[in-house]
Each structure stands twice: as structure tokens, then as C-alpha cells.
LUMGU-825833 format. One record per atom (N, C-alpha, C, CB): residue number from 0; atom name; residue in one letter; chain; x, y, z. Coordinates in pm, whole numbers. Atoms other than C-alpha are relative to their C-alpha. Glycine has a CB too. Layout:
REM residues N
 seq atom type mol      X      Y      Z
 NUM   CA    A   A      X      Y      Z
...
REM end
This chain:
REM residues 172
 seq atom type mol      X      Y      Z
   0    N    X   A      0    -50    165
   0   CA    X   A  13656  14069  10717
   0    C    X   A   -125    -52    -44
   0   CB    X   A    131    -64   -106
   1    N    X   A    111     26     72
   1   CA    X   A  13385  13824  10630
   1    C    X   A   -138     56     64
   1   CB    X   A     -2   -144    -18
   2    N    X   A    103    -50    -59
   2   CA    X   A  13148  13937  10872
   2    C    X   A    -32    163    -62
   2   CB    X   A     33    -12    153
   3    N    X   A     26   -113     87
   3   CA    X   A  13175  14300  10698
   3    C    X   A    -29    -19   -118
   3   CB    X   A     88     77     -7
   4    N    X   A     52     51    119
   4   CA    X   A  13145  14148  10386
   4    C    X   A   -147    -54    -11
   4   CB    X   A     84    -98    -35
   5    N    X   A    137     72    -71
   5   CA    X   A  12829  13939  10515
   5    C    X   A   -102    120    -19
   5   CB    X   A     20    -48    189
   6    N    X   A     88   -158     -4
   6   CA    X   A  12676  14294  10609
   6    C    X   A    -43     58   -138
   6   CB    X   A    102    129     66
   7    N    X   A     25    -23    124
   7   CA    X   A  12732  14436  10322
   7    C    X   A    -58    -33    -72
   7   CB    X   A     52      0    -45
   8    N    X   A    112    100     94
   8   CA    X   A  12605  14199  10106
   8    C    X   A   -160      5     27
   8   CB    X   A     37   -164     27
   9    N    X   A    109     -6    -19
   9   CA    X   A  12312  14177  10273
   9    C    X   A    -95    140      3
   9   CB    X   A      5    -63     94
  10    N    X   A     60   -150     19
  10   CA    X   A  12221  14556  10297
  10    C    X   A     19     28   -149
  10   CB    X   A     84    125     98
  11    N    X   A     45    -12    150
  11   CA    X   A  12260  14573   9899
  11    C    X   A    -80    -98    -30
  11   CB    X   A    107     -2   -100
  12    N    X   A    112     68    100
  12   CA    X   A  12050  14288   9832
  12    C    X   A   -105     14     93
  12   CB    X   A     20   -167    -57
  13    N    X   A    152    -41    -62
  13   CA    X   A  11767  14401  10107
  13    C    X   A    -38    121    -96
  13   CB    X   A      0     56    185
  14    N    X   A     19   -122     96
  14   CA    X   A  11823  14764   9882
  14    C    X   A    -54    -70   -124
  14   CB    X   A    146     91    -33
  15    N    X   A     48     44    156
  15   CA    X   A  11805  14583   9535
  15    C    X   A   -152    -86     35
  15   CB    X   A    141   -125    -94
  16    N    X   A    125     57    -17
  16   CA    X   A  11488  14352   9672
  16    C    X   A   -124     91     39
  16   CB    X   A     18    -97     96
  17    N    X   A     62    -79      5
  17   CA    X   A  11330  14666   9785
  17    C    X   A    -32    100    -92
  17   CB    X   A     20     23     69
  18    N    X   A     31    -75    134
  18   CA    X   A  11351  14876   9466
  18    C    X   A    -32    -96    -91
  18   CB    X   A    115     86    -59
  19    N    X   A     55     68     88
  19   CA    X   A  11256  14603   9283
  19    C    X   A   -122    -93      3
  19   CB    X   A     84    -51    -32
  20    N    X   A    145     76    -35
  20   CA    X   A  10974  14457   9455
  20    C    X   A   -117     91    -50
  20   CB    X   A    -22    -26    175
  21    N    X   A    107    -73     25
  21   CA    X   A  10650  14576   9304
  21    C    X   A   -103    -79     70
  21   CB    X   A    -23     25   -146
  22    N    X   A    126     12    -69
  22   CA    X   A  10344  14593   9555
  22    C    X   A   -110    -49   -116
  22   CB    X   A    -40    149     73
  23    N    X   A    144     14    114
  23   CA    X   A   9996  14450   9389
  23    C    X   A    -26    131     -7
  23   CB    X   A   -156    -89     52
  24    N    X   A     95   -133     26
  24   CA    X   A   9843  14737   9219
  24    C    X   A   -138     13     65
  24   CB    X   A    -33     11   -149
  25    N    X   A    120     -2    -93
  25   CA    X   A   9569  14899   9379
  25    C    X   A   -117     31   -116
  25   CB    X   A     14    129    135
  26    N    X   A    173    -27    110
  26   CA    X   A   9222  14897   9218
  26    C    X   A    -55    110    116
  26   CB    X   A   -158   -195    -23
  27    N    X   A     73   -137    -54
  27   CA    X   A   8974  15173   9294
  27    C    X   A   -132    -11    -35
  27   CB    X   A     54    141    -59
  28    N    X   A    153    -20     -2
  28   CA    X   A   8616  15216   9360
  28    C    X   A     -7    135     10
  28   CB    X   A    -83    -70    114
  29    N    X   A     27   -159     -9
  29   CA    X   A   8474  15578   9326
  29    C    X   A   -129     28     12
  29   CB    X   A     44     81   -117
  30    N    X   A    143    -61    -15
  30   CA    X   A   8173  15777   9421
  30    C    X   A      8    158    -35
  30   CB    X   A    -60    -23    163
  31    N    X   A     20   -149     14
  31   CA    X   A   8107  16159   9308
  31    C    X   A   -138     44     20
  31   CB    X   A     42     46   -134
  32    N    X   A    131    -45    -33
  32   CA    X   A   7825  16354   9441
  32    C    X   A     -9    135    -52
  32   CB    X   A    -29     -7    147
  33    N    X   A    -16   -148     21
  33   CA    X   A   7743  16695   9336
  33    C    X   A   -103     48    113
  33   CB    X   A    -38     57   -167
  34    N    X   A     80    -82   -113
  34   CA    X   A   7647  16945   9598
  34    C    X   A    -10    152    -23
  34   CB    X   A     70    -19    143
  35    N    X   A      9   -137     32
  35   CA    X   A   7472  17247   9585
  35    C    X   A     34     94    137
  35   CB    X   A   -151     26    -61
  36    N    X   A    -81    -73   -126
  36   CA    X   A   7692  17424   9828
  36    C    X   A    172     22    -30
  36   CB    X   A    -20   -111    151
  37    N    X   A   -125    -23     34
  37   CA    X   A   8031  17572   9816
  37    C    X   A    107   -104     75
  37   CB    X   A     23    145     31
  38    N    X   A    -85    111    -51
  38   CA    X   A   8340  17316   9854
  38    C    X   A     71     17    150
  38   CB    X   A    111    -18   -106
  39    N    X   A    -32    -40   -147
  39   CA    X   A   8449  17520  10151
  39    C    X   A    -84    -34    119
  39   CB    X   A      7    136      7
  40    N    X   A    107     -4    -84
  40   CA    X   A   8126  17492  10342
  40    C    X   A    -41   -182     27
  40   CB    X   A   -128    103    -82
  41    N    X   A    -18    134    -10
  41   CA    X   A   8134  17095  10263
  41    C    X   A     86    -68     67
  41   CB    X   A     11    -38    -92
  42    N    X   A   -110     14    -61
  42   CA    X   A   8454  17078  10390
  42    C    X   A     13     24    137
  42   CB    X   A     76     63    -54
  43    N    X   A    -20    -34   -159
  43   CA    X   A   8406  17261  10715
  43    C    X   A   -100   -107     66
  43   CB    X   A    -48    178     47
  44    N    X   A    105    103    -43
  44   CA    X   A   8090  17016  10778
  44    C    X   A     82   -137     17
  44   CB    X   A   -130    -15   -118
  45    N    X   A    -18    135    -19
  45   CA    X   A   8287  16699  10706
  45    C    X   A    139    -12     83
  45   CB    X   A     -1    -76   -142
  46    N    X   A   -112      9    -45
  46   CA    X   A   8651  16788  10833
  46    C    X   A     -5    -45    186
  46   CB    X   A     65    142    -46
  47    N    X   A     34    -30   -139
  47   CA    X   A   8778  16763  11197
  47    C    X   A    -86   -128    105
  47   CB    X   A    -95    135    -17
  48    N    X   A     63    132    -62
  48   CA    X   A   8583  16410  11268
  48    C    X   A   -166     38    -35
  48   CB    X   A     41    -24    195
  49    N    X   A    131    -63     31
  49   CA    X   A   8242  16620  11166
  49    C    X   A    -89    -88    -73
  49   CB    X   A     18    122    -79
  50    N    X   A     45    134     46
  50   CA    X   A   8158  16338  10920
  50    C    X   A    -45   -108    105
  50   CB    X   A    109    -57    -75
  51    N    X   A     16    144    -84
  51   CA    X   A   8169  16054  11168
  51    C    X   A   -119     40    136
  51   CB    X   A    189    -58     77
  52    N    X   A    115    -33    -90
  52   CA    X   A   7984  16265  11444
  52    C    X   A   -152     11    -58
  52   CB    X   A     35    132     62
  53    N    X   A    112     -9    106
  53   CA    X   A   7688  16346  11173
  53    C    X   A    -20   -162    -38
  53   CB    X   A     49    106   -147
  54    N    X   A     38    140     30
  54   CA    X   A   7694  15968  11086
  54    C    X   A    -25    -76    131
  54   CB    X   A    113    -71    -83
  55    N    X   A     39     97   -124
  55   CA    X   A   7667  15815  11446
  55    C    X   A   -126     63     41
  55   CB    X   A    115     -6    135
  56    N    X   A    126    -84    -33
  56   CA    X   A   7388  16110  11520
  56    C    X   A   -124    -63   -105
  56   CB    X   A     35    183    -31
  57    N    X   A     81     51    117
  57   CA    X   A   7192  15983  11195
  57    C    X   A    -35   -149     30
  57   CB    X   A     83     14   -143
  58    N    X   A     -7    119      9
  58   CA    X   A   7249  15629  11274
  58    C    X   A     49   -108   -132
  58   CB    X   A   -108    -11     37
  59    N    X   A   -101     87    122
  59   CA    X   A   7484  15535  10977
  59    C    X   A    101    -44     63
  59   CB    X   A     67     84   -128
  60    N    X   A    -77    127    -80
  60   CA    X   A   7722  15381  11207
  60    C    X   A    -38     25    140
  60   CB    X   A    179     -6    -14
  61    N    X   A     51     19   -150
  61   CA    X   A   7669  15268  11569
  61    C    X   A     51    120     74
  61   CB    X   A     57   -141     76
  62    N    X   A    -80    -95    -78
  62   CA    X   A   7944  15497  11725
  62    C    X   A    144      0    -87
  62   CB    X   A     15    -53    171
  63    N    X   A   -156     -1     64
  63   CA    X   A   8331  15579  11650
  63    C    X   A     67     16    142
  63   CB    X   A     46    146   -129
  64    N    X   A    -71     16   -121
  64   CA    X   A   8604  15580  11906
  64    C    X   A    120     86    -53
  64   CB    X   A     31   -163     50
  65    N    X   A   -127    -42     68
  65   CA    X   A   8901  15827  11852
  65    C    X   A    100    -44    120
  65   CB    X   A      5    175    -45
  66    N    X   A   -144     69    -78
  66   CA    X   A   9236  15617  11976
  66    C    X   A     88     69     39
  66   CB    X   A     81    -83    -69
  67    N    X   A   -121   -132     -3
  67   CA    X   A   9467  15909  11923
  67    C    X   A    -31     90   -128
  67   CB    X   A    186    -63    -18
  68    N    X   A    -12   -125     85
  68   CA    X   A   9489  16227  11795
  68    C    X   A   -157     95    -17
  68   CB    X   A     56    -59   -161
  69    N    X   A    118   -107     26
  69   CA    X   A   9215  16515  11679
  69    C    X   A    -51     57   -114
  69   CB    X   A     23    101     55
  70    N    X   A     42    -10    168
  70   CA    X   A   9144  16464  11321
  70    C    X   A     98     45   -102
  70   CB    X   A   -116    102    -23
  71    N    X   A   -116    -41     79
  71   CA    X   A   9439  16573  11201
  71    C    X   A    100   -124    -51
  71   CB    X   A     80    102     90
  72    N    X   A   -114    108     51
  72   CA    X   A   9756  16344  11028
  72    C    X   A     34    -64    121
  72   CB    X   A    142     64    -74
  73    N    X   A    -59     82   -146
  73   CA    X   A   9816  16063  11259
  73    C    X   A   -132    -65     99
  73   CB    X   A     96    135    115
  74    N    X   A    113     70    -28
  74   CA    X   A   9451  16043  11382
  74    C    X   A    -35   -156     19
  74   CB    X   A    -63     39    -82
  75    N    X   A     55    149     21
  75   CA    X   A   9359  15693  11453
  75    C    X   A   -158    -11     78
  75   CB    X   A    122   -123     78
  76    N    X   A    121     36    -70
  76   CA    X   A   8985  15588  11515
  76    C    X   A    -73   -124    -63
  76   CB    X   A    -93    121      1
  77    N    X   A     58    120      0
  77   CA    X   A   8784  15297  11556
  77    C    X   A   -192     26    -21
  77   CB    X   A     57    -74    154
  78    N    X   A    146    -17     44
  78   CA    X   A   8419  15291  11349
  78    C    X   A    -64   -137     43
  78   CB    X   A    -18     30   -172
  79    N    X   A     61    105    -15
  79   CA    X   A   8196  15049  11487
  79    C    X   A   -167     24    -73
  79   CB    X   A     13    -32    160
  80    N    X   A     88     16    140
  80   CA    X   A   7918  14931  11213
  80    C    X   A   -136    -55     96
  80   CB    X   A     77   -139   -147
  81    N    X   A    120     35    -59
  81   CA    X   A   7562  14895  11305
  81    C    X   A    -41   -141    -46
  81   CB    X   A   -104    102    -32
  82    N    X   A     32     24   -131
  82   CA    X   A   7458  14623  11459
  82    C    X   A     99     30    103
  82   CB    X   A    -33   -125     10
  83    N    X   A    -94    -13   -129
  83   CA    X   A   7779  14674  11641
  83    C    X   A    105   -142     -9
  83   CB    X   A   -109      1    165
  84    N    X   A    -67    106     11
  84   CA    X   A   7913  14323  11579
  84    C    X   A    153     57    -88
  84   CB    X   A   -103   -116    -75
  85    N    X   A   -110    -17     81
  85   CA    X   A   8173  14466  11323
  85    C    X   A     94    140     41
  85   CB    X   A    -59      5   -147
  86    N    X   A    -90   -150    -26
  86   CA    X   A   8456  14760  11346
  86    C    X   A    112    -14    -92
  86   CB    X   A     68     28    170
  87    N    X   A   -115     -4    115
  87   CA    X   A   8705  14897  11129
  87    C    X   A     69    125     56
  87   CB    X   A    -57     18   -176
  88    N    X   A   -115   -103    -37
  88   CA    X   A   9023  15103  11256
  88    C    X   A     56     77   -116
  88   CB    X   A    121    -72     67
  89    N    X   A   -103    -78     32
  89   CA    X   A   9193  15386  11062
  89    C    X   A     46     44     -3
  89   CB    X   A     28     28    -21
  90    N    X   A    -65   -129    -24
  90   CA    X   A   9435  15632  11033
  90    C    X   A     24     77    -81
  90   CB    X   A     96     -2     47
  91    N    X   A    -20    -82    134
  91   CA    X   A   9466  15932  10852
  91    C    X   A    144     66     -2
  91   CB    X   A   -116    124    -14
  92    N    X   A   -139     24     84
  92   CA    X   A   9750  15936  10659
  92    C    X   A     29    191    -52
  92   CB    X   A    -38   -145   -178
  93    N    X   A     11   -142     71
  93   CA    X   A   9656  16297  10482
  93    C    X   A   -101     86     23
  93   CB    X   A     -6    -10   -131
  94    N    X   A    108    -61    -43
  94   CA    X   A   9476  16602  10586
  94    C    X   A     40    145    -74
  94   CB    X   A    -19     -6    171
  95    N    X   A     -7    -91     59
  95   CA    X   A   9460  16844  10341
  95    C    X   A    -92    141     -4
  95   CB    X   A      7    -57    -87
  96    N    X   A    115    -92    -29
  96   CA    X   A   9266  17184  10454
  96    C    X   A     -2    104   -122
  96   CB    X   A     20     79    152
  97    N    X   A     14    -88    128
  97   CA    X   A   9387  17390  10121
  97    C    X   A    -53    -71   -110
  97   CB    X   A    129     58    -45
  98    N    X   A     47     84    124
  98   CA    X   A   9309  17101   9868
  98    C    X   A   -129    -61     55
  98   CB    X   A    114   -124    -53
  99    N    X   A    124     94    -81
  99   CA    X   A   9005  16973  10132
  99    C    X   A      6   -150    -54
  99   CB    X   A   -173     64    -35
 100    N    X   A    -34    179     17
 100   CA    X   A   9144  16604  10112
 100    C    X   A     55    -34    112
 100   CB    X   A    110    -55   -120
 101    N    X   A    -40     75   -104
 101   CA    X   A   9143  16348  10364
 101    C    X   A     43   -114    -30
 101   CB    X   A    -83    -13     84
 102    N    X   A    -47    130     31
 102   CA    X   A   9291  16038  10332
 102    C    X   A     60    -96    101
 102   CB    X   A     89     17    -91
 103    N    X   A    -51     71   -125
 103   CA    X   A   9298  15743  10558
 103    C    X   A      7   -130    -40
 103   CB    X   A    -86     12    128
 104    N    X   A    -68     91     37
 104   CA    X   A   9469  15405  10579
 104    C    X   A    -64    -75    105
 104   CB    X   A    144     16    -14
 105    N    X   A     71     63   -133
 105   CA    X   A   9272  15112  10740
 105    C    X   A    117    -66     59
 105   CB    X   A   -133   -116    -27
 106    N    X   A    -97     68    -80
 106   CA    X   A   9440  14928  11006
 106    C    X   A    -63   -127     32
 106   CB    X   A     43     77    125
 107    N    X   A     72    100    -30
 107   CA    X   A   9225  14665  11086
 107    C    X   A   -143     -1      9
 107   CB    X   A     42    -36     95
 108    N    X   A    112    -57     47
 108   CA    X   A   8896  14539  10999
 108    C    X   A    -66     -2   -101
 108   CB    X   A      6     81      4
 109    N    X   A     47     19    122
 109   CA    X   A   8645  14542  10752
 109    C    X   A     57    -47    -88
 109   CB    X   A    -34     80    -41
 110    N    X   A    -73    110    105
 110   CA    X   A   8801  14407  10420
 110    C    X   A    112    -17     24
 110   CB    X   A      5     25   -137
 111    N    X   A   -134     80    -18
 111   CA    X   A   9142  14376  10586
 111    C    X   A    -27   -120     96
 111   CB    X   A    122     97     65
 112    N    X   A     31    116    -67
 112   CA    X   A   8988  14110  10767
 112    C    X   A    -24   -125    -93
 112   CB    X   A   -115     27     81
 113    N    X   A     42    117     90
 113   CA    X   A   8861  13896  10474
 113    C    X   A    100    -19   -113
 113   CB    X   A   -145     25    -63
 114    N    X   A    -88     48    119
 114   CA    X   A   9153  13905  10230
 114    C    X   A     65    151    -81
 114   CB    X   A   -113   -105   -120
 115    N    X   A    -85   -127     58
 115   CA    X   A   9247  14308  10131
 115    C    X   A    140      5     99
 115   CB    X   A   -102    165     15
 116    N    X   A   -134    -57    -78
 116   CA    X   A   9625  14387  10218
 116    C    X   A      4    179     43
 116   CB    X   A    141    -33   -118
 117    N    X   A      6   -106     12
 117   CA    X   A   9539  14744  10164
 117    C    X   A   -130     42     -1
 117   CB    X   A     65     27    -85
 118    N    X   A    142    -67     53
 118   CA    X   A   9248  14976  10197
 118    C    X   A     14    173     42
 118   CB    X   A   -158    -87     96
 119    N    X   A    -14   -183    -10
 119   CA    X   A   9255  15400  10156
 119    C    X   A    -83     45    -31
 119   CB    X   A     88     81    -71
 120    N    X   A    131    -39     48
 120   CA    X   A   8961  15554  10179
 120    C    X   A     50    187    -24
 120   CB    X   A   -148    -47    139
 121    N    X   A    -26   -151     40
 121   CA    X   A   8951  15928  10006
 121    C    X   A    -87     88     10
 121   CB    X   A     33     19   -118
 122    N    X   A    113    -86    -10
 122   CA    X   A   8736  16208  10058
 122    C    X   A     36    143    -87
 122   CB    X   A    -32     27    166
 123    N    X   A    -51   -143     30
 123   CA    X   A   8795  16529   9855
 123    C    X   A    -93     57    -50
 123   CB    X   A    111     19    -85
 124    N    X   A    113   -111     38
 124   CA    X   A   8583  16847   9827
 124    C    X   A     25    102   -118
 124   CB    X   A    -23     90    126
 125    N    X   A    -74    -99    105
 125   CA    X   A   8630  17002   9486
 125    C    X   A    -97    110    -83
 125   CB    X   A     75    -98   -119
 126    N    X   A    121    -84     49
 126   CA    X   A   8463  17332   9372
 126    C    X   A    -35    -23   -133
 126   CB    X   A     22    143     10
 127    N    X   A     65     47    171
 127   CA    X   A   8265  17331   9057
 127    C    X   A    -44    162      9
 127   CB    X   A   -171   -162    -28
 128    N    X   A    -11   -105     20
 128   CA    X   A   8171  17668   9085
 128    C    X   A    -36     99    131
 128   CB    X   A    -67     10   -110
 129    N    X   A     35    -54   -125
 129   CA    X   A   8051  17941   9347
 129    C    X   A    -73    -50     83
 129   CB    X   A    -42     95     -7
 130    N    X   A     51     54   -153
 130   CA    X   A   7794  17769   9525
 130    C    X   A    -24   -163    -63
 130   CB    X   A   -181     97     80
 131    N    X   A     36    149     41
 131   CA    X   A   7808  17402   9372
 131    C    X   A    159    -52     51
 131   CB    X   A    -50    -29   -200
 132    N    X   A   -116     72    -19
 132   CA    X   A   8084  17148   9421
 132    C    X   A    -25   -133     18
 132   CB    X   A     71     45    101
 133    N    X   A     -5    132     15
 133   CA    X   A   8154  16775   9422
 133    C    X   A     76    -68    105
 133   CB    X   A     49    -30   -123
 134    N    X   A   -111     74    -78
 134   CA    X   A   8244  16532   9664
 134    C    X   A     50   -129    -85
 134   CB    X   A    -58    -49    152
 135    N    X   A    -62     76     57
 135   CA    X   A   8486  16291   9535
 135    C    X   A     58   -109     85
 135   CB    X   A     78     67    -66
 136    N    X   A    -28     88   -104
 136   CA    X   A   8496  15991   9761
 136    C    X   A     72   -177    -93
 136   CB    X   A   -180    -13    102
 137    N    X   A    -70    112     56
 137   CA    X   A   8711  15659   9688
 137    C    X   A     62    -89    111
 137   CB    X   A    107     50    -94
 138    N    X   A    -74    103    -72
 138   CA    X   A   8847  15314   9793
 138    C    X   A     81    -31    -54
 138   CB    X   A    -47   -100     35
 139    N    X   A    -95     76     81
 139   CA    X   A   9157  15188   9663
 139    C    X   A     63   -114    118
 139   CB    X   A    125    112    -75
 140    N    X   A    -15    117    -72
 140   CA    X   A   9244  14837   9783
 140    C    X   A    105    -91   -108
 140   CB    X   A   -160    -70     35
 141    N    X   A    -60     80     65
 141   CA    X   A   9469  14551   9704
 141    C    X   A    -24   -144     64
 141   CB    X   A    131     46    -11
 142    N    X   A     26    124    -72
 142   CA    X   A   9411  14172   9752
 142    C    X   A    123    -73     60
 142   CB    X   A    -69    -91    -90
 143    N    X   A   -169     64    -78
 143   CA    X   A   9660  13963   9957
 143    C    X   A    -26   -125   -104
 143   CB    X   A     15    -60    235
 144    N    X   A      6    163     78
 144   CA    X   A   9775  13651   9767
 144    C    X   A    -60    -89     61
 144   CB    X   A    126    -74    -23
 145    N    X   A     66    105    -52
 145   CA    X   A   9601  13381   9835
 145    C    X   A   -131     -3      5
 145   CB    X   A     35    -21    106
 146    N    X   A    155    -17    -29
 146   CA    X   A   9281  13561   9847
 146    C    X   A    -79     26   -129
 146   CB    X   A    -27    126    102
 147    N    X   A     26    -72    162
 147   CA    X   A   9251  13661   9454
 147    C    X   A   -130   -103    -45
 147   CB    X   A    171    -19   -137
 148    N    X   A    117     96     37
 148   CA    X   A   8976  13367   9392
 148    C    X   A   -143     44     78
 148   CB    X   A     44   -164     47
 149    N    X   A    140    -51    -91
 149   CA    X   A   8750  13497   9699
 149    C    X   A    -36    175    -52
 149   CB    X   A     48     -5    212
 150    N    X   A      2   -136     28
 150   CA    X   A   8796  13851   9537
 150    C    X   A    -87     74    114
 150   CB    X   A    -57     21   -145
 151    N    X   A     72    -71    -77
 151   CA    X   A   8718  14053   9837
 151    C    X   A      2    134    -46
 151   CB    X   A     39    -13    126
 152    N    X   A    -24   -136     87
 152   CA    X   A   8618  14391   9711
 152    C    X   A    -77    112    100
 152   CB    X   A    -80     -9   -181
 153    N    X   A     93    -77   -130
 153   CA    X   A   8518  14679   9989
 153    C    X   A   -132     59    -93
 153   CB    X   A    105    161     96
 154    N    X   A    133    -41     42
 154   CA    X   A   8187  14804   9964
 154    C    X   A    -12    185      4
 154   CB    X   A   -116    -83    114
 155    N    X   A      9   -167     44
 155   CA    X   A   8144  15191   9820
 155    C    X   A   -120     45     90
 155   CB    X   A    -38     36   -187
 156    N    X   A    118    -39    -30
 156   CA    X   A   7792  15180   9970
 156    C    X   A     40     70    156
 156   CB    X   A   -113   -129    -10
 157    N    X   A    -13   -103   -100
 157   CA    X   A   7913  15328  10298
 157    C    X   A     60    139    -26
 157   CB    X   A     70    -54     96
 158    N    X   A    -86   -104     68
 158   CA    X   A   8150  15559  10131
 158    C    X   A   -111    110    -67
 158   CB    X   A    106    -77   -125
 159    N    X   A     80    -54     87
 159   CA    X   A   7886  15681   9910
 159    C    X   A   -139     68    102
 159   CB    X   A    -36   -123   -117
 160    N    X   A     72    -46    -89
 160   CA    X   A   7630  15709  10201
 160    C    X   A     16    107    117
 160   CB    X   A    -26    -89     36
 161    N    X   A    -43   -109    -84
 161   CA    X   A   7857  15941  10410
 161    C    X   A    -23    113   -108
 161   CB    X   A    162    -16     64
 162    N    X   A    -17    -98     92
 162   CA    X   A   7870  16135  10121
 162    C    X   A   -156     48    -19
 162   CB    X   A     79    -57   -137
 163    N    X   A    130    -34    -14
 163   CA    X   A   7509  16169  10079
 163    C    X   A    -55     78    127
 163   CB    X   A    -62   -115    -12
 164    N    X   A     44    -80   -152
 164   CA    X   A   7458  16258  10450
 164    C    X   A     57    132     -1
 164   CB    X   A     61    -76    146
 165    N    X   A    -69   -138     21
 165   CA    X   A   7713  16547  10410
 165    C    X   A    -44     76   -106
 165   CB    X   A    139    -11    -21
 166    N    X   A     82    -55    108
 166   CA    X   A   7517  16647  10116
 166    C    X   A   -128     69     40
 166   CB    X   A    -34   -105    -91
 167    N    X   A    103    -60    -32
 167   CA    X   A   7182  16649  10279
 167    C    X   A     15    138    116
 167   CB    X   A    -82   -113     42
 168    N    X   A    -48   -106   -113
 168   CA    X   A   7357  16838  10591
 168    C    X   A     15    138    -27
 168   CB    X   A    127    -32     47
 169    N    X   A    -65    -95     57
 169   CA    X   A   7489  17103  10392
 169    C    X   A   -109     84    -99
 169   CB    X   A    121    -65    -72
 170    N    X   A     65    -37     37
 170   CA    X   A   7197  17169  10189
 170    C    X   A   -107     43     53
 170   CB    X   A      0    -45    -57
 171    N    X   A    155    -41    -64
 171   CA    X   A   6935  17194  10416
 171    C    X   A     71     58    137
 171   CB    X   A   -137   -159     31
REM end
């Protein structure tokens, strides 16, 4: 009887803690870039790892390695930055072709290695007009407890550079 009571108590307590614990709020960094091309064209160039292939060809990153998947949800990619001494691994958690949206969660490296507990990168291609769109890119992140004073903040520059690279590719 006592064992059953203990089990029920711990299950209820665990549910209570899970429901009433508030994770740290995410901070957001954003970048928007207008492109003189339809959002569907921009998405086609971006999706299925297209932006990473383009970034490696243009030496924006050293290389990338697909650890799992084919560019859809669940794909895990390791990105090696120039000069090659650091890397970042992410998993695609949402790929929505209809909304032209990709969301990736950082798993290892980059700012996760120096104090961020969460790093989520989003890219969305939004139709502005028939021949114009906006690349909305962003990073959402949270800082680990104990690292607040160091204020580790992801750098939006690579995300902005990827957007610019995509814009140049599609417009030319």
C-alpha cells in the first residue's frame, strides 16, 4: 500500500512541477531582407539544404555534413565554420513548404557551448507581391542559469549573411 501511495505521490508531484515550472523566456534576434523575386522562388533555392550547399560553394561556411535525414523534419546537420575550428549541429524541427518556413533547433556547438541553453533558428519566405518577397530570419535563445552575467548572445550576422547570399543568388 505504501509503495502504491509513494508512486502516485511522485507521479502527481512530477506532473505538478512540470506544469508549474516556467522555462526561461526566449530572447529574439531578427533580420528581414527584401528580395525582388517571388517567395516561391526564394523557397525553392533555400529548401532541402540548398542554402547550405550555396553557403559552402560561396565560402560562407567551410562545409556541412548531413548526419541524418534528407532536409525534412528530423534532419540533423553539422555546419563547420571558417576557418574550421568550430562547428554547430542542428535538427530541423519544422519544415513547412506551404508557409515556406524552416525551424531548426541547435543541438551542439556555437552559442550552446558558451552559455545558451536553447538556440532556435528560423527562416521564412513571405510573399510581399507577385515579384517581391521578404526573407524573415531569426534566432530565439535562452541563457543558462549562471551565465546571465556573461550575456552570451548568438550572432545574427551569419543568418543575415545567408539571407543576403540567397537574395543575390535568386536575383541574379
